[in-house]
C-alpha positions in Angstrom: 202.5 60.6 -37.7 206.1 61.0 -38.4 207.3 64.7 -37.9 207.4 66.7 -41.1 210.6 68.2 -41.8 212.4 66.9 -44.9 210.0 67.0 -48.2 209.8 62.9 -48.2 208.1 62.8 -45.3 206.0 65.5 -46.5 205.0 63.9 -50.0 204.8 60.6 -48.3 201.8 62.0 -46.0 200.4 63.2 -49.4 200.6 60.3 -50.8 198.3 58.6 -48.2 195.7 61.2 -48.6 195.4 60.8 -52.0 193.6 57.8 -53.9 195.5 55.8 -56.1 195.8 56.7 -59.8 193.9 54.5 -62.4 196.1 52.1 -64.4 196.1 52.6 -68.3 194.1 49.0 -68.5 191.4 50.0 -65.7 188.4 48.1 -66.8 185.1 50.0 -66.4 182.6 48.0 -63.9 179.1 48.5 -64.8 177.6 46.4 -62.1 179.6 48.0 -59.4 179.0 51.5 -60.6 175.0 50.6 -60.9 174.7 49.6 -57.2 176.8 53.0 -56.2 174.2 54.7 -58.4 171.4 52.9 -56.8 172.4 53.4 -53.4 173.4 57.1 -53.5 171.6 57.7 -50.2 173.8 55.3 -48.3 175.5 56.4 -45.0 178.2 53.5 -45.2 179.6 52.1 -48.5 181.3 48.5 -47.5 183.7 47.0 -49.8 184.6 44.0 -48.2 186.6 41.2 -49.8 190.2 39.5 -49.7 192.9 40.7 -51.2 193.0 41.2 -54.9 189.3 42.1 -55.6 189.8 45.6 -56.6 188.3 47.0 -53.6 191.1 50.2 -53.9 190.2 50.7 -57.3 186.4 50.7 -57.0 186.9 53.3 -54.1 188.9 55.4 -56.1 186.2 55.5 -58.8 183.6 56.2 -56.3 185.5 58.9 -55.0 185.9 60.6 -58.6 182.4 60.0 -59.3 181.2 62.1 -56.2 184.1 64.8 -56.9 182.6 65.3 -60.4 179.0 65.4 -58.7 180.2 68.3 -56.7 180.7 66.6 -53.3 183.7 67.2 -51.1 186.1 64.3 -51.1 188.8 62.7 -48.3 191.0 60.1 -49.1 192.9 58.1 -46.1 195.5 54.9 -47.2 195.9 52.9 -43.9 198.8 51.1 -42.8 199.4 48.7 -40.0 201.1 51.8 -38.3 198.4 54.0 -38.2 196.7 51.4 -35.5 197.4 53.9 -33.0 195.6 56.9 -32.1 197.9 59.8 -32.6 198.7 58.8 -36.0 195.3 57.7 -37.0 193.8 60.9 -35.9 196.3 63.2 -37.2 196.5 61.8 -40.5 192.2 61.5 -40.7 192.4 65.0 -40.0 194.7 65.8 -42.4 192.6 64.1 -45.0 189.4 65.9 -43.8 191.4 68.9 -44.0 192.3 68.7 -47.4 188.7 68.5 -48.4 186.9 71.1 -46.1 189.8 73.5 -44.8 189.7 74.2 -41.4 188.1 71.0 -40.3 189.3 69.2 -37.6 191.5 72.3 -36.4 190.2 72.3 -32.8 190.5 68.5 -32.6 194.1 68.5 -33.1 194.5 70.3 -30.0 193.6 67.2 -28.0 196.4 65.7 -29.8 199.2 67.7 -28.7 200.7 67.6 -24.9 198.9 64.4 -23.6 200.4 61.5 -22.4 197.3 59.4 -23.5 195.1 60.6 -26.3 191.6 61.4 -25.5 190.0 59.1 -28.2 186.5 59.9 -27.7 187.2 63.8 -27.3 188.7 63.9 -30.5 185.9 62.4 -32.6 183.2 64.3 -30.8 185.1 67.5 -31.6 185.0 66.0 -35.5 181.5 65.4 -35.2 180.9 69.0 -34.1 183.0 70.5 -36.8 181.0 68.1 -39.4 177.6 69.3 -37.7 178.6 73.0 -39.0 179.1 71.7 -42.6 176.4 72.1 -45.2 178.5 70.6 -48.1 178.2 66.8 -49.0 181.4 64.9 -47.9 182.7 61.6 -49.0 185.6 60.1 -46.7 187.2 56.8 -47.8 189.6 54.7 -45.1 191.2 52.2 -47.4 192.4 48.8 -45.8 190.3 49.3 -42.4 191.2 45.7 -41.6 194.8 46.8 -40.4 193.0 48.8 -37.5 192.8 46.6 -34.7 192.6 49.1 -31.7 189.2 49.1 -30.0 188.8 52.4 -29.3 189.7 53.4 -32.6 186.8 50.9 -34.4 184.3 52.3 -31.7 185.1 55.9 -32.6 184.8 55.0 -36.4 181.4 53.3 -35.3 180.5 56.5 -33.5 181.5 58.5 -36.5 178.9 56.4 -38.7 175.9 56.7 -36.3 176.3 60.4 -35.5 177.5 62.2 -38.6 175.1 64.5 -40.4 173.2 63.3 -43.1 175.3 64.8 -45.8 178.3 62.8 -44.8 179.1 59.4 -46.2 182.0 56.9 -45.3 183.4 54.6 -47.7 185.4 51.6 -46.3 187.8 48.9 -48.1 188.6 46.0 -45.7 189.7 42.7 -46.0 187.3 41.4 -43.1 183.8 42.6 -41.6 184.9 45.4 -39.6 183.9 45.4 -35.8 181.1 48.0 -36.7 177.6 48.2 -35.8 176.3 47.5 -39.4 173.2 46.0 -38.1 171.2 49.1 -37.7 172.4 50.5 -41.0 171.4 47.6 -42.4 167.9 47.4 -41.1 167.5 51.4 -42.2 168.9 51.0 -45.5 172.1 53.0 -45.0 174.2 50.6 -45.8 175.7 49.5 -48.8 177.7 46.4 -49.1 179.8 45.0 -51.9 181.5 41.8 -51.4 183.8 39.4 -53.3 180.6 38.4 -55.1 180.0 41.7 -56.2 183.3 42.7 -57.1 184.5 39.7 -59.0 184.9 40.0 -62.9 182.1 38.3 -64.7 182.9 36.4 -67.9 182.2 39.3 -70.3 184.7 41.8 -68.1 187.2 38.9 -68.0 187.2 38.1 -71.6 187.5 42.2 -72.5 190.2 42.3 -70.2 192.1 39.6 -71.6 191.5 40.6 -75.2 192.8 44.5 -74.3 196.0 42.7 -73.3 196.3 41.2 -76.6 195.4 37.8 -75.6 192.6 35.8 -77.3 191.7 32.6 -76.2 189.3 29.8 -77.6 186.0 29.0 -75.7 187.3 25.8 -74.0 190.6 27.6 -72.7 188.9 30.7 -71.6 186.1 28.9 -69.6 188.9 26.5 -67.8 190.6 29.7 -66.8 187.4 31.7 -65.7 186.5 28.2 -63.5 189.8 28.7 -61.8 190.3 32.3 -61.2 186.2 33.2 -60.6 186.5 36.5 -61.6 189.3 37.3 -59.0 190.7 40.6 -60.3 194.4 39.8 -59.2 194.1 36.3 -60.4 192.7 37.7 -63.6 195.6 40.2 -64.1 198.3 37.3 -63.0 196.8 35.0 -65.8 197.4 37.9 -68.3 201.3 37.9 -67.4 201.4 34.2 -67.2 199.8 33.5 -70.5 202.2 35.3 -72.2 204.9 32.4 -71.3 202.8 29.7 -71.4 200.2 28.9 -74.6 198.4 25.8 -73.2 197.6 26.7 -69.7 194.9 24.6 -69.0 196.4 21.8 -67.7 198.7 23.1 -65.5 196.0 25.2 -63.8 193.6 22.4 -63.6 195.9 20.5 -61.0 195.5 23.7 -58.6 192.0 23.3 -57.9 190.2 26.9 -56.8 191.7 27.5 -53.7 192.7 31.2 -54.2 196.0 31.4 -52.4 197.4 28.2 -54.0 196.3 29.7 -57.4 197.8 32.8 -56.3 201.1 31.8 -55.0 201.7 29.7 -58.2 201.0 32.4 -60.6 202.8 35.0 -58.7 205.9 32.6 -58.5 205.4 31.8 -62.4 205.2 35.6 -63.2 208.2 36.4 -60.8 210.3 33.4 -62.1 209.8 34.6 -66.0 211.5 37.6 -64.9 215.4 38.3 -65.5 217.5 37.4 -62.6 218.6 41.0 -62.3 215.0 42.1 -62.1 214.2 39.7 -59.4 217.1 40.7 -57.2 215.8 44.3 -57.5 212.1 43.5 -56.7 213.2 41.5 -53.7 215.7 44.4 -52.3 212.4 46.8 -52.7 209.7 44.5 -51.4 211.2 45.2 -48.2 209.7 48.8 -47.8 206.0 49.5 -47.3 206.6 53.0 -49.4 209.0 53.6 -52.0 210.4 56.7 -53.6 213.4 57.0 -55.9 215.8 58.1 -53.2 215.0 55.1 -51.1 215.4 53.0 -54.4 218.9 54.1 -54.6 219.6 53.4 -50.9 217.9 50.0 -51.6 219.9 49.1 -54.5 223.1 50.9 -54.7 221.9 52.7 -58.0 221.4 56.4 -59.1 218.3 55.7 -61.4 215.8 55.0 -58.5 212.8 56.9 -59.8 213.5 55.5 -63.7 213.5 52.0 -61.8 210.0 52.8 -60.2 208.6 54.1 -63.8 209.9 50.9 -65.4 208.2 48.4 -63.1 205.1 50.5 -63.4 205.0 50.1 -66.8 205.7 46.4 -66.6 202.5 46.2 -64.5 204.3 44.2 -61.9 201.7 45.2 -59.2 203.6 48.9 -58.3 201.0 51.5 -57.8 201.8 55.1 -57.5 200.4 56.8 -54.4 200.5 60.1 -55.5 199.8 62.2 -59.0 203.3 63.4 -58.7 204.1 59.8 -58.8 206.7 60.4 -55.9 205.7 57.5 -54.1 204.7 53.9 -55.0 204.0 50.8 -53.4 203.5 47.3 -54.5 199.9 45.6 -54.2 199.5 43.9 -50.9 199.8 40.3 -52.4 203.0 40.9 -54.2 204.4 42.6 -51.4 203.9 39.7 -49.1 205.1 37.2 -51.5 208.3 39.3 -52.2 209.3 39.9 -48.4 208.4 36.1 -47.8 210.5 34.8 -50.6 213.6 37.0 -49.5 213.2 35.8 -45.7 213.2 32.4 -46.8 216.2 32.4 -49.3 218.5 35.2 -47.7 217.5 36.0 -44.0 220.5 38.1 -43.5 220.2 40.0 -46.6 216.4 40.7 -45.4 217.7 42.2 -42.3 220.3 44.2 -44.0 217.9 45.4 -46.2 215.6 46.7 -43.2 218.4 48.0 -41.5 219.3 50.2 -44.8 215.4 51.3 -44.8 215.9 52.6 -41.4 218.8 54.7 -41.8 217.2 56.2 -44.7 213.9 57.0 -42.9 216.1 58.3 -40.1 217.8 60.8 -42.3 214.7 61.9 -43.7 213.1 62.7 -40.1 210.3 59.9 -40.2 211.3 58.5 -37.1 208.0 56.0 -36.9 209.0 54.2 -40.0 212.7 54.5 -39.0 211.8 52.5 -36.1 209.3 50.0 -37.7 212.6 48.9 -40.1 214.9 48.7 -37.0 212.6 46.3 -35.6 212.5 44.2 -38.6 216.2 44.5 -39.0 216.4 42.7 -35.4 218.8 45.8 -34.9 218.4 46.3 -30.8 221.2 48.5 -30.7 219.6 50.9 -33.4 216.2 50.4 -32.1 217.2 51.4 -28.6 218.9 54.7 -29.8 216.0 55.5 -32.4 213.6 55.3 -29.5 215.7 57.2 -27.0 216.2 59.9 -29.3 212.2 60.2 -30.1 210.9 58.6 -27.3 210.4 62.4 -25.2 208.5 63.7 -28.5 206.2 60.3 -28.5 205.3 60.8 -24.9 204.5 64.3 -25.6 202.4 63.5 -28.5 200.4 60.7 -26.4 202.3 57.8 -28.0 203.3 56.0 -24.9 201.8 52.7 -26.2 204.2 52.6 -29.2 207.0 52.9 -26.9 205.8 49.8 -25.0 205.4 48.2 -28.3 209.0 48.6 -29.5 210.5 48.1 -26.1 209.6 44.5 -26.3 212.1 44.1 -28.9 214.9 45.6 -27.1 216.8 43.1 -24.5 217.0 44.6 -20.7 220.8 44.6 -21.0 220.7 47.0 -23.9 217.7 49.0 -22.5 219.4 49.9 -19.2 221.8 52.0 -21.3 219.1 54.1 -22.9 217.1 56.8 -20.4 213.9 56.9 -21.8 213.6 53.0 -22.2 214.5 53.0 -18.6 211.7 55.7 -17.9 209.1 53.8 -20.3 210.0 50.5 -18.0 209.4 52.5 -14.6 206.2 54.3 -15.8 205.0 50.7 -17.0 206.0 49.3 -13.8 205.1 52.1 -11.1 201.5 50.4 -10.2 203.6 47.2 -9.5 206.3 48.7 -7.7 206.1 50.1 -4.1 207.1 53.9 -3.7 210.5 53.2 -2.5 211.5 50.8 -5.5 209.6 53.0 -8.1 211.8 56.4 -7.0 215.1 54.4 -6.6 214.7 53.7 -10.4 213.8 57.2 -11.1 216.7 58.7 -8.8 219.3 56.3 -10.5 218.3 57.7 -13.7 218.3 61.2 -12.8 222.1 60.6 -11.2 222.7 60.2 -14.7 222.1 63.6 -15.6 224.0 65.8 -13.3 222.1 68.7 -14.8 219.0 67.9 -12.6 220.9 69.4 -9.5 221.7 72.6 -11.4 219.8 75.8 -10.7 219.1 76.7 -14.2 216.5 75.0 -16.5 215.8 71.5 -16.9 216.2 69.5 -20.1 212.9 67.6 -21.5 214.4 64.4 -20.4 215.2 65.5 -17.2 211.7 67.4 -16.5 210.0 64.2 -17.8 211.6 62.0 -15.4 210.5 64.5 -12.4 206.9 64.5 -14.0 206.7 60.7 -13.6 208.1 60.8 -10.3 205.4 63.3 -9.1 202.8 61.4 -10.6 203.7 58.0 -9.2 204.4 60.0 -5.8 200.9 60.9 -5.9 199.8 57.5 -7.0 201.5 56.6 -3.8 200.5 59.1 -1.5 203.9 60.9 -0.9 202.0 64.2 -1.3 205.2 66.2 0.2 206.9 65.3 -2.7 204.7 66.2 -5.0 204.7 69.7 -3.6 208.5 69.8 -3.4 208.7 69.2 -7.5 206.1 71.8 -8.1 207.8 74.4 -6.2 211.3 73.7 -8.3 209.0 74.2 -11.5 207.5 76.9 -9.7 210.9 79.0 -9.3 211.8 78.6 -13.2 208.3 78.9 -14.6 208.3 79.3 -18.1 212.0 77.9 -19.1 210.4 74.6 -20.1 207.8 72.3 -22.0 204.4 74.0 -21.0 202.8 70.2 -21.1 205.4 69.2 -18.7 205.2 72.2 -16.4 201.3 72.4 -16.4 201.3 68.6 -15.3 203.8 68.8 -12.5 202.0 71.9 -11.2 198.6 70.3 -11.5 199.9 67.2 -9.3 201.3 69.8 -6.9 198.1 71.7 -6.3 196.3 68.4 -6.0 198.8 67.2 -3.5 198.3 70.6 -1.9 194.8 70.0 -1.3 195.1 66.8 0.3 197.5 68.5 2.7 195.2 71.0 3.7 197.1 73.8 2.2 194.7 75.5 0.9 196.7 78.8 -0.2 199.5 77.0 -1.7 197.2 75.0 -3.8 195.4 78.2 -5.1 198.8 79.5 -6.0 199.9 76.6 -8.0 196.6 76.3 -9.7 196.9 79.8 -10.8 200.4 79.2 -12.3 199.2 76.2 -14.0 196.0 77.9 -15.8 198.7 80.7 -16.6 200.8 78.2 -18.5 198.0 76.0 -19.7 197.1 79.2 -21.8 199.9 77.6 -24.2 198.1 74.3 -24.8 195.3 73.3 -27.0 194.7 70.1 -25.7 191.2 69.9 -22.7 192.8 66.9 -20.5 195.0 69.2 -18.3 192.2 71.7 -18.4 189.5 69.8 -17.2 192.0 68.1 -14.3 192.8 71.8 -12.9 189.1 72.4 -12.9 188.8 69.6 -11.0 191.4 70.2 -8.4 189.1 73.5 -7.7 186.0 71.1 -7.2 188.2 68.9 -4.7 189.6 71.9 -2.7 185.9 73.2 -2.2 184.9 69.7 -1.0 187.8 69.5 1.4 186.9 72.7 2.7 183.3 71.6 3.3 182.0 73.7 0.9 179.5 71.3 -0.9 177.5 73.8 -2.5 180.2 75.5 -4.1 181.7 72.6 -5.3 178.5 71.5 -6.9 178.4 75.1 -8.6 182.0 74.4 -9.8 181.7 71.2 -11.1 178.2 72.2 -13.1 180.6 74.7 -14.8 183.0 71.8 -15.4 180.6 69.6 -17.0 179.1 72.2 -19.2 182.7 73.6 -20.6 184.8 70.4 -20.7 183.2 67.0 -20.0 181.3 67.1 -23.5 184.5 67.0 -25.2 185.2 63.4 -24.1 183.1 60.2 -24.5 180.8 58.8 -21.9 183.7 56.5 -20.6 186.7 58.0 -21.3 189.6 57.2 -19.0 190.0 61.3 -18.9 186.6 61.5 -16.8 187.5 59.1 -13.9 188.6 61.8 -11.3 186.0 64.2 -12.3 183.4 61.1 -11.9 184.9 60.7 -8.2 184.2 64.5 -7.4 180.9 64.1 -8.7 180.1 61.2 -6.8 181.3 62.7 -3.5 179.5 65.6 -4.0 175.9 63.5 -4.8 176.9 61.3 -1.6 177.4 64.3 0.7 173.8 66.1 -0.6 172.1 62.5 -0.3 171.3 61.8 -4.0 172.4 58.0 -4.3 170.8 57.1 -7.2 173.1 55.6 -9.8 176.0 56.1 -7.6 177.1 52.7 -7.3 177.7 52.2 -10.6 179.7 55.5 -11.1 181.9 54.6 -8.5 182.3 51.1 -9.6 183.3 52.4 -13.1 185.4 54.8 -11.7 187.4 52.5 -9.3 187.8 49.9 -12.3 189.3 52.7 -14.7 192.8 53.8 -14.3 193.7 57.2 -15.7 197.0 58.8 -16.2 196.7 60.9 -13.0 195.9 58.2 -10.7 196.1 59.9 -6.9 195.5 56.9 -4.4 193.9 59.9 -2.3 190.7 59.9 -4.6 190.4 56.6 -5.2 190.5 55.6 -1.5 187.7 58.2 -1.1 185.7 56.7 -3.8 185.9 53.4 -1.8 185.2 54.8 1.5 181.8 56.6 -0.2 181.3 53.3 -1.9 181.1 51.3 1.2 179.0 54.2 2.8 176.5 54.2 -0.2 176.1 50.3 0.0 175.5 50.8 3.8 172.8 53.1 3.2 171.1 50.9 0.7 170.8 48.0 2.9 173.8 46.2 1.5 176.5 46.0 4.9 178.2 42.6 3.6 179.2 44.5 0.1 180.3 47.6 2.2 182.3 45.4 4.6 183.8 43.9 1.5 184.7 47.3 0.0 186.3 48.3 3.3 188.5 45.1 3.3 189.5 46.1 -0.4 190.2 49.7 0.8 192.4 48.4 4.0 194.5 46.0 1.2 194.8 49.2 -0.7 196.4 51.4 2.2 198.4 48.5 3.5 199.8 47.8 0.2 201.1 51.6 -0.2 201.7 52.0 3.7 198.7 55.1 3.3 198.0 54.4 6.8 195.6 57.4 7.1 193.2 55.3 4.4 193.8 52.5 6.6 192.2 53.9 9.9 189.6 55.5 7.7 188.3 52.1 6.3 188.8 50.7 10.3 186.8 53.8 11.5 183.7 52.9 9.2 184.0 49.3 9.8 183.2 50.2 13.5 180.7 52.3 12.6 179.1 49.7 10.6 179.4 46.9 13.4 177.8 49.6 16.0 174.6 49.7 13.5 174.2 46.0 13.4 171.1 44.7 15.1 173.1 41.8 16.4 174.2 41.3 20.0 177.5 42.1 21.5 177.8 44.6 18.8 179.7 47.0 21.2 182.2 44.5 22.1 182.8 43.4 18.7 183.4 47.0 17.8 185.8 47.5 20.5 187.8 44.1 19.7 188.3 45.8 16.2 189.4 49.3 17.6 191.7 47.4 19.8 193.3 45.6 16.8 194.9 48.5 15.7 198.2 49.9 16.7 196.9 53.5 16.7 200.1 54.9 18.5 202.6 53.5 15.7 200.2 54.8 12.8 199.9 58.1 14.3 203.6 58.5 14.3 203.8 58.2 10.6 202.0 61.7 10.2 203.0 63.5 13.0 204.5 66.6 11.1 201.0 67.2 9.5 199.1 70.0 10.4 196.0 67.6 10.8 196.6 63.8 11.7 193.8 61.4 10.4 195.1 58.5 12.9 194.1 60.4 16.3 190.9 62.2 14.5 189.7 58.6 13.5 190.5 57.1 16.7 188.4 59.6 18.4 185.6 59.8 16.5 185.4 56.0 16.9 185.6 56.0 20.5 182.6 58.8 20.7 180.5 56.0 18.7 181.2 53.1 20.7 181.0 55.4 24.1 177.5 56.4 22.8 176.4 52.7 22.0 177.6 52.1 25.4 175.6 54.6 27.2 178.5 56.5 28.2 177.5 59.9 27.0 179.4 62.2 29.2 182.5 60.2 28.2 181.6 60.8 24.7 181.1 64.4 25.5 184.7 64.6 26.8 186.1 63.1 23.8 184.3 65.4 21.2 185.9 68.3 23.3 189.1 66.9 22.5 188.5 66.3 19.1 187.4 69.8 18.5 190.6 71.1 19.1 192.2 69.0 16.6 189.9 70.8 13.7 190.8 73.7 11.4 188.1 76.3 10.8 188.9 77.0 7.2 189.2 73.2 6.4 187.0 70.9 8.7 183.6 72.6 7.9 181.7 69.0 7.7 183.8 67.5 10.7 182.8 70.4 12.8 179.1 69.4 12.0 179.6 66.1 12.7 180.8 66.8 16.1 177.9 69.2 16.7 175.7 66.3 15.6 177.0 63.6 18.1 177.3 66.2 21.3 173.3 67.0 20.7 172.9 63.3 20.5 174.8 62.8 24.1 173.3 65.9 25.5 169.7 64.5 24.4 170.4 61.2 26.1 171.7 62.7 29.1 168.7 64.9 29.8 169.8 68.5 28.6 167.2 68.8 26.1 167.7 72.7 25.6 171.0 72.2 24.8 170.8 69.3 22.5 168.0 71.3 20.5 170.3 74.2 20.3 173.4 72.1 18.9 171.0 70.2 16.9 169.7 73.7 15.1 173.1 75.0 14.6 174.0 71.8 13.0 171.2 71.8 10.4 171.6 75.3 9.8 175.4 74.9 8.5 174.1 71.8 6.3 171.0 73.3 5.1 173.6 75.9 3.6 175.6 73.4 2.2 172.8 70.9 1.1 174.9 68.1 3.3 172.6 65.1 4.3 174.6 62.1 4.7 176.4 63.0 7.6 173.2 63.1 9.2 172.0 59.2 8.1 175.6 58.0 8.9 175.2 58.4 12.3 172.1 56.0 12.7 168.6 55.6 14.2 169.5 57.5 17.1 169.6 60.9 15.0 166.6 60.3 12.9 164.6 60.0 16.4 166.4 63.0 17.2 165.1 64.9 13.9 161.8 63.4 14.5 161.5 65.1 18.0 163.0 68.5 16.6 160.4 68.5 13.6 157.7 68.8 15.8 158.6 71.7 17.7 160.8 73.9 14.6 159.0 76.7 13.4 161.3 77.7 11.2 160.1 76.8 7.4 162.9 76.5 5.7 165.1 74.6 8.6 161.5 72.5 8.9 161.6 71.6 5.3 165.2 70.5 5.6 164.4 68.1 8.1 161.6 66.7 6.7 163.7 66.2 3.3 166.2 64.5 5.6 163.4 62.1 7.3 161.7 61.4 3.7 165.0 60.4 2.3 166.0 58.1 5.2 167.3 54.6 3.9 164.7 52.1 4.6 161.7 54.4 4.3 160.4 53.4 1.1 160.1 49.8 2.2 158.6 50.9 5.5 156.0 52.9 3.6 155.3 49.8 1.4 154.3 48.0 4.7 152.1 50.4 6.1 149.5 50.8 3.5 146.5 52.4 4.5 143.5 50.0 5.5 140.9 52.8 4.7 141.7 55.9 2.5 141.1 59.5 3.5 137.9 60.9 2.4 138.5 64.4 0.4 137.3 66.3 2.8 139.9 64.7 5.4 142.6 65.2 2.9 141.4 69.0 2.4 141.9 69.3 6.7 145.4 67.6 6.8 146.5 69.7 3.9 145.8 73.1 5.8 147.2 71.6 9.0 150.3 71.0 7.2 150.4 74.4 6.5 150.5 75.7 9.9 146.7 76.5 10.3 145.0 76.0 13.6 141.6 74.4 13.9 139.8 77.5 13.9 141.7 78.8 10.8 140.7 75.3 9.2 137.0 75.8 9.9 136.8 79.3 8.4 138.5 78.3 5.4 136.2 75.4 4.8 133.1 76.8 6.3 132.9 74.1 8.9 132.1 74.2 12.6 135.1 74.0 15.0 133.8 70.4 16.3 133.2 69.3 12.7 137.1 69.9 12.3 137.9 68.3 15.2 135.7 65.0 14.3 138.0 64.9 11.0 140.9 65.1 12.5 140.3 62.2 14.8 139.3 60.3 12.0 142.2 61.1 10.5 144.3 59.9 13.2 142.4 56.6 13.2 143.2 55.8 9.8 146.8 56.9 9.8 147.5 55.2 13.1 148.8 58.1 14.7 148.2 60.0 18.0 148.6 63.8 17.3 148.4 66.4 14.8 152.4 66.4 14.2 152.6 62.7 13.7 149.5 62.6 11.2 151.1 65.5 9.1 154.4 63.8 8.9 152.6 60.5 8.0 150.4 61.9 5.1 153.7 63.6 3.9 155.5 60.1 3.7 152.5 58.6 2.1 152.1 61.4 -0.5 148.5 62.5 0.8 149.6 66.2 0.4 150.6 66.3 -3.0 147.6 68.1 -5.1 
């Protein structure tokens, strides 16, 4: 909504939150009143009919009835300018707050300091507030057909479905709103009043005409009623028209029953009967959506604007007061559309000039949104660009980027190029398509216009906004060093700028530091961002800061700690956002990475696909690449190697487009691992060809300054896997020792475990079983501590066999349980179980024997427990081996566990 500085802006807002005043000739509607009374329990009351059927008046009467009955009541008149999240919700919260003071105050925090409004979060917050109120409440939304934004309509639908029983929503709309009405209709919670219910019957029309001093004979009345069919505005037009046409029947008969034709004819007839001076006044006033006395003076060059408005109201020329003080008025929609169309056709230059005058007036009264709308209609690109440049940063901070995009389309490129905020909007819009070099060039050119950005003092909002966009784009394009440098610059001037922009840059810098492996720097920037975040009321940046902490733990291999932090994030912040809110993209990726590492694959593909298909404001290529890699691994483990290969191709394309070669080599390394685990012949040869197809030395050079270079790491890891596949285990061990020197103890916990696992596999194949078992146990202890399972599965069947051998000798209960959980969750186990159905089931005694054996009891202890002779125990075990098709006790226990025979 517009910034309320001038009194005019405040009174206009109040008028939108107040029902229109009933006119002196208001006609009671017993049938409508009876329907409302009979359905007082309805959760949704819908008045749906074309223009002119009295929807607004009926809604006003409903509101007054509920008010007199003791209900709290809220009214919001919508306009086309309200089809935008910030404006819609600020006015909705304002309406609810007038009815129930304090309601929605928390939700307002979501509308401040965000580049994109979290629509679902705002509605969830309102629903929480509503659930805590016990008094009955009626909310009226008039002219809902003007709201076309899909997100807004979905939240209104959510309001209807989830609001408490003491809440009623009443809607006026020219068309059926896109709400889930079927369920409410089936439950009897919906009252629908359409054209048939709202039209006047013959007696009501006769009474209306008689109150206007018009007494028609039955034949004339019947003819008029057939033509108007009780259309409320049509009846009112007829009452005005009849005063100048004593024999109306013949003329109306020629028009037929088409409401548009009839309405246009009657409007023209009424309008043309007015004095020319009055016509000109109406044409001038018709350009404005809302009118005040001062605005009338600006449009007509008069000094008695308020008096003129009162005269037009008294003449019943479709001018409706919008507030009790009668400071603001509006024309009935049909009449306003008629006046604008007539003026534009007759005198297009005057039409533009009047919109220009209206734009100036709204600008001077600090009502920028309306000023911009009129500048658009005036087709004055210079004025429009200047207005957008003046208030663009405020719109960005209020989450109204979409309005800037909409209005920017009306400004030619050669004009927009002279206005920094429009250039900024263009860069932001095009950033996803532009390469990093092109995007930075445009931003740097913009910064050069303001020499101040190189100064050491505080930066202006426009410079800081430009740097914020520069940081976000750098994160999207994998220029992590630029992100950190920008964050450090803000760090040195902390507290001297807009808190939202400072927190945004610090958050981006912290996330970049995590990806660079600079843990201390990341923690420092996080602490500073959290310090400044206390001055903000929104939850979006708060959630992203918490998510950076989760990612920091993951980067260091502390999976269990990452899970605990994520559970806290989920409980504190995620409930404020809708299930599919864009704001949840990055936390969803973090959650998926944790779940994958811990081997929890159920539903993971769907979550990752949604996140990868959804773009949030902060859109780091690093996390999206990690999500793609995770998705490919999940697909491979779930038996879909072709889908996994396709995902890896997508990841390589993403990396190549952005010249982010570290992700490219990760995808290539995963592709090689995928090839090596195929059952196809010559897989080693194909893997080697893929390895040689990459210029590893060239790609390594791009990251020569990094503490950890992903390229040689992936090259070495791929070589180890290829050497093991060919049986060159000594060479693999040498490569592993070289790789260990690249890792950092405080950062690469999971990578260290992977090297231990691969080394154990090589030692086992070389015959050094004790060394292999020692390394494997060491690896398992570290993995069990973090609940990390997937790194074992990723290395394939050879590791599964290694784990099976260890299970038969391992005596530590915790470690043995972890090994069993790994083996039972190994990909393909369920399908294998389905093939291996027992030909003959175990007897009850045999199940008792195998259960006790699984607890670690000896044959003698089993005999004592079950009061059986030792020979009988051995005989039962022999039968168990036969039925389970195994050869020894350890295999029998594992097989019984796989078949769920040990469950009580």
